[in-house]
ROBA-254233 format. One record per residue: residue number from 1; residue in one letter; x, y, z of N, C-alpha, C in turn. Coordinates in steps of 0.02 Angstrom, whole numbers, plus 50000, padded with zeros to 5 digits. Atoms other than C-alpha are relative to their C-alpha. Example, Ala and Ser with C-alpha at 12.3 -4.5 7.8 and 13.67 -1.06 7.14 Angstrom:
BEGIN
@i->1; aa->A; n_c1->50045; n_c2->49941; n_c3->50000; ca_c1->50615; ca_c2->49775; ca_c3->50390; c_c1->50045; c_c2->50060; c_c3->50000
@i->2; aa->S; n_c1->49958; n_c2->49941; n_c3->49997; ca_c1->50684; ca_c2->49947; ca_c3->50357; c_c1->49961; c_c2->50055; c_c3->50037
end
This chain:
BEGIN
@i->1; aa->I; n_c1->50035; n_c2->49943; n_c3->50029; ca_c1->48103; ca_c2->48725; ca_c3->52414; c_c1->49975; c_c2->50048; c_c3->50055
@i->2; aa->N; n_c1->50024; n_c2->49959; n_c3->49944; ca_c1->48040; ca_c2->48787; ca_c3->52583; c_c1->50054; c_c2->50047; c_c3->50027
@i->3; aa->K; n_c1->49945; n_c2->49958; n_c3->49976; ca_c1->48212; ca_c2->48863; ca_c3->52617; c_c1->50014; c_c2->50059; c_c3->49954
@i->4; aa->L; n_c1->49988; n_c2->49946; n_c3->50049; ca_c1->48206; ca_c2->48977; ca_c3->52463; c_c1->49958; c_c2->50061; c_c3->50018
@i->5; aa->N; n_c1->50038; n_c2->49939; n_c3->49989; ca_c1->48155; ca_c2->49159; ca_c3->52477; c_c1->49955; c_c2->50013; c_c3->49939
@i->6; aa->K; n_c1->50048; n_c2->49986; n_c3->50053; ca_c1->48020; ca_c2->49238; ca_c3->52367; c_c1->50034; c_c2->50011; c_c3->49932
@i->7; aa->E; n_c1->49967; n_c2->49986; n_c3->50063; ca_c1->48141; ca_c2->49302; ca_c3->52235; c_c1->50031; c_c2->49938; c_c3->49970
@i->8; aa->E; n_c1->49972; n_c2->50063; n_c3->50025; ca_c1->48228; ca_c2->49134; ca_c3->52221; c_c1->49945; c_c2->49956; c_c3->49971
@i->9; aa->L; n_c1->50057; n_c2->50039; n_c3->50026; ca_c1->48058; ca_c2->49051; ca_c3->52198; c_c1->49978; c_c2->50027; c_c3->49932
@i->10; aa->W; n_c1->50020; n_c2->49970; n_c3->50065; ca_c1->48014; ca_c2->49175; ca_c3->52058; c_c1->50050; c_c2->49983; c_c3->49945
@i->11; aa->V; n_c1->49949; n_c2->50019; n_c3->50049; ca_c1->48178; ca_c2->49136; ca_c3->51971; c_c1->49989; c_c2->49928; c_c3->49977
@i->12; aa->I; n_c1->50014; n_c2->50070; n_c3->50017; ca_c1->48141; ca_c2->48950; ca_c3->51978; c_c1->49937; c_c2->49994; c_c3->49958
@i->13; aa->F; n_c1->50063; n_c2->50001; n_c3->50037; ca_c1->47963; ca_c2->48980; ca_c3->51918; c_c1->50012; c_c2->50024; c_c3->49928
@i->14; aa->T; n_c1->49986; n_c2->49973; n_c3->50066; ca_c1->48025; ca_c2->49086; ca_c3->51772; c_c1->50040; c_c2->49951; c_c3->49958
@i->15; aa->E; n_c1->49960; n_c2->50049; n_c3->50037; ca_c1->48155; ca_c2->48957; ca_c3->51722; c_c1->49958; c_c2->49938; c_c3->49983
@i->16; aa->T; n_c1->50044; n_c2->50056; n_c3->50013; ca_c1->48024; ca_c2->48820; ca_c3->51736; c_c1->49955; c_c2->50015; c_c3->49941
@i->17; aa->I; n_c1->50043; n_c2->49980; n_c3->50056; ca_c1->47907; ca_c2->48915; ca_c3->51619; c_c1->50039; c_c2->49999; c_c3->49935
@i->18; aa->K; n_c1->49958; n_c2->50000; n_c3->50061; ca_c1->48048; ca_c2->48942; ca_c3->51494; c_c1->50013; c_c2->49929; c_c3->49975
@i->19; aa->R; n_c1->49985; n_c2->50070; n_c3->50019; ca_c1->48092; ca_c2->48757; ca_c3->51496; c_c1->49938; c_c2->49965; c_c3->49974
@i->20; aa->L; n_c1->50063; n_c2->50029; n_c3->50024; ca_c1->47910; ca_c2->48704; ca_c3->51478; c_c1->49983; c_c2->50025; c_c3->49929
@i->21; aa->R; n_c1->50010; n_c2->49973; n_c3->50068; ca_c1->47898; ca_c2->48819; ca_c3->51325; c_c1->50045; c_c2->49964; c_c3->49950
@i->22; aa->E; n_c1->49952; n_c2->50035; n_c3->50044; ca_c1->48054; ca_c2->48739; ca_c3->51250; c_c1->49976; c_c2->49929; c_c3->49985
@i->23; aa->L; n_c1->50024; n_c2->50069; n_c3->50007; ca_c1->47975; ca_c2->48567; ca_c3->51277; c_c1->49932; c_c2->49997; c_c3->49963
@i->24; aa->G; n_c1->50064; n_c2->49999; n_c3->50035; ca_c1->47814; ca_c2->48623; ca_c3->51191; c_c1->49940; c_c2->49989; c_c3->50046
@i->25; aa->E; n_c1->50054; n_c2->50009; n_c3->49953; ca_c1->47710; ca_c2->48607; ca_c3->51349; c_c1->49958; c_c2->50064; c_c3->50009
@i->26; aa->I; n_c1->50034; n_c2->49936; n_c3->49996; ca_c1->47664; ca_c2->48792; ca_c3->51346; c_c1->50008; c_c2->50034; c_c3->49933
@i->27; aa->K; n_c1->49999; n_c2->49966; n_c3->50065; ca_c1->47616; ca_c2->48883; ca_c3->51186; c_c1->49997; c_c2->50075; c_c3->50006
@i->28; aa->G; n_c1->50011; n_c2->49928; n_c3->49993; ca_c1->47565; ca_c2->49054; ca_c3->51249; c_c1->50001; c_c2->50021; c_c3->50072
@i->29; aa->K; n_c1->50003; n_c2->49973; n_c3->49932; ca_c1->47520; ca_c2->49150; ca_c3->51406; c_c1->49948; c_c2->49964; c_c3->50043
@i->30; aa->N; n_c1->50053; n_c2->50035; n_c3->49964; ca_c1->47374; ca_c2->49036; ca_c3->51455; c_c1->50025; c_c2->49933; c_c3->50026
@i->31; aa->L; n_c1->49970; n_c2->50061; n_c3->49972; ca_c1->47463; ca_c2->48909; ca_c3->51565; c_c1->49947; c_c2->49947; c_c3->50014
@i->32; aa->V; n_c1->50052; n_c2->50047; n_c3->49982; ca_c1->47302; ca_c2->48829; ca_c3->51626; c_c1->49970; c_c2->49968; c_c3->49937
@i->33; aa->G; n_c1->50028; n_c2->50026; n_c3->50062; ca_c1->47228; ca_c2->48811; ca_c3->51452; c_c1->50048; c_c2->49955; c_c3->49963
@i->34; aa->D; n_c1->49950; n_c2->50041; n_c3->50033; ca_c1->47389; ca_c2->48745; ca_c3->51376; c_c1->50009; c_c2->49933; c_c3->50036
@i->35; aa->R; n_c1->49992; n_c2->50062; n_c3->49961; ca_c1->47409; ca_c2->48619; ca_c3->51517; c_c1->49940; c_c2->49953; c_c3->49990
@i->36; aa->G; n_c1->50060; n_c2->50040; n_c3->50009; ca_c1->47229; ca_c2->48560; ca_c3->51499; c_c1->49997; c_c2->49967; c_c3->49932
@i->37; aa->E; n_c1->50002; n_c2->50028; n_c3->50068; ca_c1->47241; ca_c2->48536; ca_c3->51311; c_c1->50048; c_c2->49941; c_c3->49994
@i->38; aa->L; n_c1->49951; n_c2->50054; n_c3->50006; ca_c1->47399; ca_c2->48432; ca_c3->51322; c_c1->49982; c_c2->49940; c_c3->50043
@i->39; aa->L; n_c1->50022; n_c2->50056; n_c3->49958; ca_c1->47332; ca_c2->48329; ca_c3->51467; c_c1->49943; c_c2->49961; c_c3->49967
@i->40; aa->A; n_c1->50057; n_c2->50034; n_c3->50032; ca_c1->47170; ca_c2->48293; ca_c3->51374; c_c1->50024; c_c2->49955; c_c3->49944
@i->41; aa->V; n_c1->49974; n_c2->50040; n_c3->50055; ca_c1->47262; ca_c2->48233; ca_c3->51219; c_c1->50039; c_c2->49941; c_c3->50026
@i->42; aa->S; n_c1->49960; n_c2->50053; n_c3->49971; ca_c1->47383; ca_c2->48131; ca_c3->51323; c_c1->49956; c_c2->49946; c_c3->50031
@i->43; aa->I; n_c1->50044; n_c2->50049; n_c3->49967; ca_c1->47246; ca_c2->48048; ca_c3->51427; c_c1->49960; c_c2->49961; c_c3->49949
@i->44; aa->Y; n_c1->50037; n_c2->50035; n_c3->50053; ca_c1->47143; ca_c2->48006; ca_c3->51272; c_c1->50046; c_c2->49950; c_c3->49964
@i->45; aa->N; n_c1->49955; n_c2->50042; n_c3->50038; ca_c1->47294; ca_c2->47936; ca_c3->51181; c_c1->50027; c_c2->49941; c_c3->50040
@i->46; aa->E; n_c1->49972; n_c2->50053; n_c3->49958; ca_c1->47352; ca_c2->47831; ca_c3->51329; c_c1->49946; c_c2->49953; c_c3->50028
@i->47; aa->T; n_c1->50054; n_c2->50040; n_c3->49972; ca_c1->47180; ca_c2->47760; ca_c3->51373; c_c1->49970; c_c2->49955; c_c3->49945
@i->48; aa->P; n_c1->50029; n_c2->50045; n_c3->50049; ca_c1->47125; ca_c2->47604; ca_c3->51278; c_c1->49925; c_c2->50014; c_c3->49991
@i->49; aa->K; n_c1->50071; n_c2->49991; n_c3->50019; ca_c1->46955; ca_c2->47618; ca_c3->51190; c_c1->49979; c_c2->50073; c_c3->49994
@i->50; aa->L; n_c1->50016; n_c2->49930; n_c3->50012; ca_c1->46962; ca_c2->47808; ca_c3->51185; c_c1->50030; c_c2->50020; c_c3->49933
@i->51; aa->P; n_c1->49972; n_c2->49978; n_c3->50064; ca_c1->46989; ca_c2->47898; ca_c3->51019; c_c1->50069; c_c2->50029; c_c3->50008
@i->52; aa->K; n_c1->49934; n_c2->49970; n_c3->50000; ca_c1->47166; ca_c2->47948; ca_c3->50978; c_c1->49993; c_c2->50071; c_c3->49973
@i->53; aa->L; n_c1->50007; n_c2->49929; n_c3->50017; ca_c1->47180; ca_c2->48137; ca_c3->50970; c_c1->50067; c_c2->50031; c_c3->49981
@i->54; aa->Q; n_c1->49942; n_c2->49958; n_c3->50013; ca_c1->47301; ca_c2->48262; ca_c3->50898; c_c1->49977; c_c2->50073; c_c3->50006
@i->55; aa->L; n_c1->50018; n_c2->49930; n_c3->49994; ca_c1->47305; ca_c2->48448; ca_c3->50933; c_c1->49985; c_c2->50030; c_c3->49932
@i->56; aa->A; n_c1->50016; n_c2->49964; n_c3->50062; ca_c1->47224; ca_c2->48557; ca_c3->50800; c_c1->50055; c_c2->50052; c_c3->49988
@i->57; aa->P; n_c1->49950; n_c2->49948; n_c3->50013; ca_c1->47338; ca_c2->48681; ca_c3->50713; c_c1->49984; c_c2->50064; c_c3->50039
@i->58; aa->P; n_c1->50011; n_c2->49938; n_c3->49963; ca_c1->47362; ca_c2->48845; ca_c3->50808; c_c1->49951; c_c2->50045; c_c3->49963
@i->59; aa->S; n_c1->50050; n_c2->49953; n_c3->50026; ca_c1->47222; ca_c2->48973; ca_c3->50782; c_c1->49942; c_c2->49968; c_c3->49964
@i->60; aa->T; n_c1->50059; n_c2->50032; n_c3->50028; ca_c1->47097; ca_c2->48843; ca_c3->50724; c_c1->49939; c_c2->50022; c_c3->50041
@i->61; aa->K; n_c1->50059; n_c2->49975; n_c3->49965; ca_c1->46925; ca_c2->48914; ca_c3->50765; c_c1->49959; c_c2->49944; c_c3->50030
@i->62; aa->N; n_c1->50048; n_c2->50042; n_c3->49965; ca_c1->46814; ca_c2->48826; ca_c3->50892; c_c1->50023; c_c2->49931; c_c3->50022
@i->63; aa->I; n_c1->49977; n_c2->50067; n_c3->49980; ca_c1->46916; ca_c2->48666; ca_c3->50909; c_c1->50073; c_c2->50003; c_c3->50022
@i->64; aa->D; n_c1->49932; n_c2->50004; n_c3->49975; ca_c1->47075; ca_c2->48616; ca_c3->50998; c_c1->50034; c_c2->49934; c_c3->49981
@i->65; aa->A; n_c1->49972; n_c2->50065; n_c3->50018; ca_c1->47096; ca_c2->48434; ca_c3->50945; c_c1->49954; c_c2->49966; c_c3->49949
@i->66; aa->I; n_c1->50036; n_c2->50039; n_c3->50050; ca_c1->47044; ca_c2->48313; ca_c3->50809; c_c1->50017; c_c2->49927; c_c3->50011
@i->67; aa->S; n_c1->49986; n_c2->50072; n_c3->49993; ca_c1->47024; ca_c2->48125; ca_c3->50822; c_c1->50024; c_c2->49974; c_c3->49933
@i->68; aa->V; n_c1->49975; n_c2->50030; n_c3->50062; ca_c1->47102; ca_c2->48010; ca_c3->50695; c_c1->49942; c_c2->49983; c_c3->49952
@i->69; aa->K; n_c1->50060; n_c2->50011; n_c3->50041; ca_c1->46923; ca_c2->47979; ca_c3->50633; c_c1->49970; c_c2->50065; c_c3->49974
@i->70; aa->G; n_c1->50024; n_c2->49935; n_c3->50025; ca_c1->46897; ca_c2->48166; ca_c3->50604; c_c1->49951; c_c2->50036; c_c3->50046
@i->71; aa->D; n_c1->50043; n_c2->49965; n_c3->49952; ca_c1->46789; ca_c2->48208; ca_c3->50756; c_c1->50037; c_c2->50060; c_c3->50029
@i->72; aa->R; n_c1->49972; n_c2->49937; n_c3->49974; ca_c1->46818; ca_c2->48385; ca_c3->50819; c_c1->49986; c_c2->50007; c_c3->50074
@i->73; aa->Y; n_c1->50005; n_c2->49993; n_c3->49927; ca_c1->46849; ca_c2->48421; ca_c3->51003; c_c1->50018; c_c2->50071; c_c3->50020
@i->74; aa->S; n_c1->49983; n_c2->49937; n_c3->49966; ca_c1->46841; ca_c2->48584; ca_c3->51098; c_c1->50023; c_c2->49980; c_c3->50070
@i->75; aa->I; n_c1->49974; n_c2->50016; n_c3->49934; ca_c1->46942; ca_c2->48579; ca_c3->51259; c_c1->50000; c_c2->50063; c_c3->50043
@i->76; aa->K; n_c1->50000; n_c2->49945; n_c3->49952; ca_c1->46910; ca_c2->48693; ca_c3->51407; c_c1->50029; c_c2->49974; c_c3->50066
@i->77; aa->T; n_c1->49967; n_c2->50019; n_c3->49938; ca_c1->47010; ca_c2->48691; ca_c3->51567; c_c1->49976; c_c2->50044; c_c3->50057
@i->78; aa->I; n_c1->50022; n_c2->49966; n_c3->49939; ca_c1->46949; ca_c2->48737; ca_c3->51740; c_c1->50053; c_c2->49987; c_c3->50054
@i->79; aa->S; n_c1->49952; n_c2->50007; n_c3->49945; ca_c1->47068; ca_c2->48769; ca_c3->51884; c_c1->49961; c_c2->49996; c_c3->50065
@i->80; aa->F; n_c1->50036; n_c2->50013; n_c3->49938; ca_c1->46996; ca_c2->48694; ca_c3->52044; c_c1->50018; c_c2->50053; c_c3->50051
@i->81; aa->P; n_c1->50069; n_c2->50020; n_c3->49986; ca_c1->46900; ca_c2->48756; ca_c3->52146; c_c1->49948; c_c2->50031; c_c3->49954
@i->82; aa->N; n_c1->50048; n_c2->49972; n_c3->50046; ca_c1->46821; ca_c2->48853; ca_c3->52002; c_c1->49959; c_c2->49945; c_c3->49968
@i->83; aa->R; n_c1->50044; n_c2->50050; n_c3->50029; ca_c1->46675; ca_c2->48765; ca_c3->51919; c_c1->49973; c_c2->50021; c_c3->49932
@i->84; aa->T; n_c1->50026; n_c2->49974; n_c3->50063; ca_c1->46648; ca_c2->48867; ca_c3->51761; c_c1->50056; c_c2->50005; c_c3->49948
@i->85; aa->T; n_c1->49951; n_c2->49996; n_c3->50054; ca_c1->46736; ca_c2->48856; ca_c3->51593; c_c1->50008; c_c2->50072; c_c3->49976
@i->86; aa->G; n_c1->49995; n_c2->49938; n_c3->50038; ca_c1->46799; ca_c2->48999; ca_c3->51490; c_c1->49941; c_c2->50002; c_c3->49951
@i->87; aa->V; n_c1->50059; n_c2->49991; n_c3->50043; ca_c1->46677; ca_c2->49064; ca_c3->51360; c_c1->50010; c_c2->49969; c_c3->49930
@i->88; aa->F; n_c1->50004; n_c2->50026; n_c3->50068; ca_c1->46626; ca_c2->48994; ca_c3->51191; c_c1->49971; c_c2->50056; c_c3->49956
@i->89; aa->H; n_c1->50024; n_c2->49948; n_c3->50046; ca_c1->46613; ca_c2->49126; ca_c3->51055; c_c1->49973; c_c2->49967; c_c3->49936
@i->90; aa->G; n_c1->50024; n_c2->50023; n_c3->50065; ca_c1->46518; ca_c2->49105; ca_c3->50892; c_c1->49936; c_c2->49960; c_c3->50002
@i->91; aa->Y; n_c1->50063; n_c2->50038; n_c3->49993; ca_c1->46355; ca_c2->49032; ca_c3->50957; c_c1->49940; c_c2->50046; c_c3->50004
@i->92; aa->G; n_c1->50054; n_c2->49953; n_c3->49997; ca_c1->46250; ca_c2->49188; ca_c3->50946; c_c1->49988; c_c2->50023; c_c3->50071
@i->93; aa->S; n_c1->50021; n_c2->49976; n_c3->49934; ca_c1->46154; ca_c2->49252; ca_c3->51096; c_c1->49931; c_c2->49970; c_c3->50015
@i->94; aa->P; n_c1->50066; n_c2->50029; n_c3->49985; ca_c1->45995; ca_c2->49202; ca_c3->51187; c_c1->49944; c_c2->50024; c_c3->49953
@i->95; aa->D; n_c1->50052; n_c2->49974; n_c3->50045; ca_c1->45891; ca_c2->49315; ca_c3->51073; c_c1->50014; c_c2->49984; c_c3->49926
@i->96; aa->K; n_c1->49982; n_c2->50019; n_c3->50069; ca_c1->45985; ca_c2->49263; ca_c3->50914; c_c1->50046; c_c2->49940; c_c3->50000
@i->97; aa->P; n_c1->49957; n_c2->50060; n_c3->49995; ca_c1->46046; ca_c2->49084; ca_c3->50937; c_c1->50024; c_c2->49975; c_c3->49933
@i->98; aa->I; n_c1->49971; n_c2->50032; n_c3->50059; ca_c1->46157; ca_c2->48997; ca_c3->50812; c_c1->50011; c_c2->49927; c_c3->50019
@i->99; aa->N; n_c1->49995; n_c2->50071; n_c3->49983; ca_c1->46143; ca_c2->48807; ca_c3->50810; c_c1->50043; c_c2->49964; c_c3->49949
@i->100; aa->K; n_c1->49953; n_c2->50033; n_c3->50045; ca_c1->46284; ca_c2->48770; ca_c3->50688; c_c1->50047; c_c2->49957; c_c3->50041
@i->101; aa->K; n_c1->49958; n_c2->50047; n_c3->49962; ca_c1->46378; ca_c2->48617; ca_c3->50750; c_c1->50073; c_c2->50016; c_c3->49986
@i->102; aa->L; n_c1->49931; n_c2->49979; n_c3->50008; ca_c1->46556; ca_c2->48678; ca_c3->50780; c_c1->50050; c_c2->49949; c_c3->50025
@i->103; aa->F; n_c1->49958; n_c2->50055; n_c3->49978; ca_c1->46625; ca_c2->48522; ca_c3->50864; c_c1->49954; c_c2->49942; c_c3->50018
@i->104; aa->E; n_c1->50039; n_c2->50058; n_c3->49980; ca_c1->46569; ca_c2->48346; ca_c3->50905; c_c1->50000; c_c2->49989; c_c3->50075
@i->105; aa->Y; n_c1->49993; n_c2->50012; n_c3->49928; ca_c1->46632; ca_c2->48340; ca_c3->51084; c_c1->50036; c_c2->50057; c_c3->50035
@i->106; aa->L; n_c1->49966; n_c2->49954; n_c3->49956; ca_c1->46681; ca_c2->48455; ca_c3->51225; c_c1->50035; c_c2->49959; c_c3->50053
@i->107; aa->I; n_c1->49962; n_c2->50030; n_c3->49945; ca_c1->46817; ca_c2->48398; ca_c3->51343; c_c1->50011; c_c2->50054; c_c3->50052
@i->108; aa->I; n_c1->49987; n_c2->49953; n_c3->49945; ca_c1->46823; ca_c2->48484; ca_c3->51511; c_c1->50053; c_c2->49967; c_c3->50045
@i->109; aa->V; n_c1->49946; n_c2->50023; n_c3->49956; ca_c1->46986; ca_c2->48463; ca_c3->51608; c_c1->49999; c_c2->50042; c_c3->50063
@i->110; aa->V; n_c1->49998; n_c2->49965; n_c3->49936; ca_c1->46981; ca_c2->48508; ca_c3->51792; c_c1->50069; c_c2->49986; c_c3->50030
@i->111; aa->L; n_c1->49933; n_c2->50005; n_c3->49971; ca_c1->47153; ca_c2->48544; ca_c3->51864; c_c1->49999; c_c2->50018; c_c3->50073
@i->112; aa->D; n_c1->49988; n_c2->49981; n_c3->49931; ca_c1->47206; ca_c2->48549; ca_c3->52045; c_c1->50075; c_c2->50011; c_c3->50005
@i->113; aa->E; n_c1->49928; n_c2->49982; n_c3->49999; ca_c1->47373; ca_c2->48641; ca_c3->52056; c_c1->50037; c_c2->49972; c_c3->49938
@i->114; aa->Y; n_c1->49972; n_c2->50021; n_c3->50065; ca_c1->47408; ca_c2->48600; ca_c3->51871; c_c1->50002; c_c2->49924; c_c3->49989
@i->115; aa->L; n_c1->50003; n_c2->50073; n_c3->50008; ca_c1->47380; ca_c2->48413; ca_c3->51899; c_c1->49928; c_c2->49980; c_c3->49985
@i->116; aa->P; n_c1->50068; n_c2->50019; n_c3->50019; ca_c1->47231; ca_c2->48321; ca_c3->51824; c_c1->49959; c_c2->49975; c_c3->50060
@i->117; aa->H; n_c1->50046; n_c2->50019; n_c3->49946; ca_c1->47085; ca_c2->48303; ca_c3->51944; c_c1->49940; c_c2->49963; c_c3->49970
@i->118; aa->L; n_c1->50059; n_c2->50028; n_c3->50032; ca_c1->46941; ca_c2->48263; ca_c3->51825; c_c1->50001; c_c2->50019; c_c3->49927
@i->119; aa->V; n_c1->50008; n_c2->49986; n_c3->50071; ca_c1->46916; ca_c2->48248; ca_c3->51637; c_c1->49932; c_c2->49974; c_c3->49979
@i->120; aa->L; n_c1->50068; n_c2->50017; n_c3->50022; ca_c1->46741; ca_c2->48249; ca_c3->51565; c_c1->49992; c_c2->50009; c_c3->49925
@i->121; aa->E; n_c1->50016; n_c2->49992; n_c3->50070; ca_c1->46671; ca_c2->48229; ca_c3->51391; c_c1->49924; c_c2->50011; c_c3->49993
@i->122; aa->I; n_c1->50070; n_c2->49984; n_c3->50012; ca_c1->46506; ca_c2->48305; ca_c3->51333; c_c1->49989; c_c2->50003; c_c3->49924
@i->123; aa->N; n_c1->50013; n_c2->49998; n_c3->50072; ca_c1->46431; ca_c2->48277; ca_c3->51160; c_c1->49968; c_c2->50068; c_c3->49982
@i->124; aa->W; n_c1->50026; n_c2->49936; n_c3->50025; ca_c1->46373; ca_c2->48423; ca_c3->51052; c_c1->49929; c_c2->50013; c_c3->50023
@i->125; aa->K; n_c1->50070; n_c2->49991; n_c3->49983; ca_c1->46188; ca_c2->48396; ca_c3->51084; c_c1->49991; c_c2->50021; c_c3->50073
@i->126; aa->D; n_c1->50005; n_c2->49982; n_c3->49929; ca_c1->46209; ca_c2->48401; ca_c3->51273; c_c1->50033; c_c2->50067; c_c3->50014
@i->127; aa->F; n_c1->49968; n_c2->49934; n_c3->49992; ca_c1->46331; ca_c2->48547; ca_c3->51264; c_c1->49952; c_c2->50055; c_c3->49982
@i->128; aa->Y; n_c1->50044; n_c2->49947; n_c3->50024; ca_c1->46206; ca_c2->48648; ca_c3->51165; c_c1->49942; c_c2->50013; c_c3->50048
@i->129; aa->K; n_c1->50054; n_c2->49992; n_c3->49951; ca_c1->46069; ca_c2->48616; ca_c3->51294; c_c1->50025; c_c2->50028; c_c3->50066
@i->130; aa->L; n_c1->49974; n_c2->49983; n_c3->49934; ca_c1->46181; ca_c2->48644; ca_c3->51446; c_c1->50035; c_c2->50068; c_c3->50004
@i->131; aa->K; n_c1->49963; n_c2->49937; n_c3->49998; ca_c1->46273; ca_c2->48802; ca_c3->51395; c_c1->49958; c_c2->50056; c_c3->50031
@i->132; aa->K; n_c1->50034; n_c2->49944; n_c3->49967; ca_c1->46230; ca_c2->48960; ca_c3->51492; c_c1->50030; c_c2->50066; c_c3->49975
@i->133; aa->W; n_c1->49979; n_c2->49934; n_c3->50025; ca_c1->46239; ca_c2->49142; ca_c3->51437; c_c1->50036; c_c2->50038; c_c3->50055
@i->134; aa->H; n_c1->49960; n_c2->49959; n_c3->49955; ca_c1->46374; ca_c2->49248; ca_c3->51520; c_c1->49992; c_c2->50072; c_c3->49975
@i->135; aa->S; n_c1->50018; n_c2->49934; n_c3->50026; ca_c1->46305; ca_c2->49424; ca_c3->51502; c_c1->50059; c_c2->50048; c_c3->49997
@i->136; aa->T; n_c1->49942; n_c2->49955; n_c3->50000; ca_c1->46467; ca_c2->49513; ca_c3->51547; c_c1->50046; c_c2->49985; c_c3->49940
@i->137; aa->M; n_c1->49956; n_c2->50019; n_c3->50054; ca_c1->46569; ca_c2->49415; ca_c3->51420; c_c1->49965; c_c2->49997; c_c3->49932
@i->138; aa->Q; n_c1->50039; n_c2->50004; n_c3->50061; ca_c1->46428; ca_c2->49411; ca_c3->51292; c_c1->50015; c_c2->49936; c_c3->49961
@i->139; aa->A; n_c1->49986; n_c2->50065; n_c3->50030; ca_c1->46459; ca_c2->49227; ca_c3->51259; c_c1->49975; c_c2->49946; c_c3->50049
@i->140; aa->Y; n_c1->50023; n_c2->50055; n_c3->49959; ca_c1->46412; ca_c2->49056; ca_c3->51327; c_c1->50058; c_c2->49967; c_c3->50037
@i->141; aa->N; n_c1->49952; n_c2->50042; n_c3->49964; ca_c1->46501; ca_c2->48946; ca_c3->51454; c_c1->49963; c_c2->49941; c_c3->50031
@i->142; aa->I; n_c1->50028; n_c2->50058; n_c3->49966; ca_c1->46473; ca_c2->48786; ca_c3->51552; c_c1->50023; c_c2->50001; c_c3->50072
@i->143; aa->T; n_c1->49983; n_c2->50007; n_c3->49929; ca_c1->46465; ca_c2->48770; ca_c3->51741; c_c1->49988; c_c2->49928; c_c3->50020
@i->144; aa->L; n_c1->50005; n_c2->50069; n_c3->49979; ca_c1->46493; ca_c2->48602; ca_c3->51822; c_c1->49945; c_c2->49992; c_c3->50053
@i->145; aa->T; n_c1->50057; n_c2->50010; n_c3->49956; ca_c1->46319; ca_c2->48581; ca_c3->51896; c_c1->49986; c_c2->49924; c_c3->50004
@i->146; aa->K; n_c1->50020; n_c2->50070; n_c3->49996; ca_c1->46239; ca_c2->48416; ca_c3->51948; c_c1->49973; c_c2->49976; c_c3->49932
@i->147; aa->E; n_c1->50027; n_c2->50018; n_c3->50066; ca_c1->46147; ca_c2->48417; ca_c3->51781; c_c1->50055; c_c2->49986; c_c3->49949
@i->148; aa->V; n_c1->49944; n_c2->50009; n_c3->50046; ca_c1->46307; ca_c2->48438; ca_c3->51682; c_c1->50038; c_c2->49936; c_c3->50017
@i->149; aa->L; n_c1->49963; n_c2->50060; n_c3->49979; ca_c1->46396; ca_c2->48304; ca_c3->51783; c_c1->49961; c_c2->49936; c_c3->49984
@i->150; aa->S; n_c1->50041; n_c2->50059; n_c3->50016; ca_c1->46250; ca_c2->48184; ca_c3->51754; c_c1->50000; c_c2->49984; c_c3->49925
@i->151; aa->K; n_c1->49999; n_c2->50010; n_c3->50073; ca_c1->46261; ca_c2->48207; ca_c3->51564; c_c1->50070; c_c2->49983; c_c3->49975
@i->152; aa->A; n_c1->49931; n_c2->50008; n_c3->50023; ca_c1->46451; ca_c2->48201; ca_c3->51553; c_c1->50025; c_c2->49929; c_c3->50009
@i->153; aa->K; n_c1->49964; n_c2->50064; n_c3->49995; ca_c1->46555; ca_c2->48047; ca_c3->51521; c_c1->50065; c_c2->50014; c_c3->50038
@i->154; aa->I; n_c1->49938; n_c2->49991; n_c3->49962; ca_c1->46694; ca_c2->48033; ca_c3->51650; c_c1->50056; c_c2->49962; c_c3->49965
@i->155; aa->I; n_c1->49942; n_c2->50028; n_c3->50035; ca_c1->46858; ca_c2->48004; ca_c3->51558; c_c1->50056; c_c2->49984; c_c3->50049
@i->156; aa->Y; n_c1->49947; n_c2->50008; n_c3->49950; ca_c1->46975; ca_c2->48023; ca_c3->51707; c_c1->49976; c_c2->50030; c_c3->50065
@i->157; aa->K; n_c1->50016; n_c2->49973; n_c3->49934; ca_c1->46948; ca_c2->48046; ca_c3->51893; c_c1->50056; c_c2->49980; c_c3->50048
@i->158; aa->K; n_c1->49945; n_c2->50013; n_c3->49952; ca_c1->47085; ca_c2->48062; ca_c3->52024; c_c1->49973; c_c2->49963; c_c3->50059
end
């Protein structure tokens, strides 16, 4: 691969993306998010004593996976070295909070070059306490602080 020029690398990258789409590994333009969702489901399903998950239907609001027992999971993916998730819409704002339970668990997948580095699980109660307001995006997110890491259950660690 080190002998290929830039254009040859882009051709390989493009063909790789096309093939991953054919295999169902990529659903849209969000490669990081799609990779994280599939990894989360795979890791849960392959790990004894963890709930078995299936992806929620496309465009399902607020959740990305459902356990066989009916628990709802939101999955957010962080690409290392970033430490902050994408935003969560539908929770109001600091001056008008909404405390409607929209999922039971949050799974945070941390990727390092598209490979799993860390997978965390946070229950709804802790998520609701730990979320922080992102004023630019006008929505909440989670940053992997010491407090968050102390509340989270480690599902996978490289």
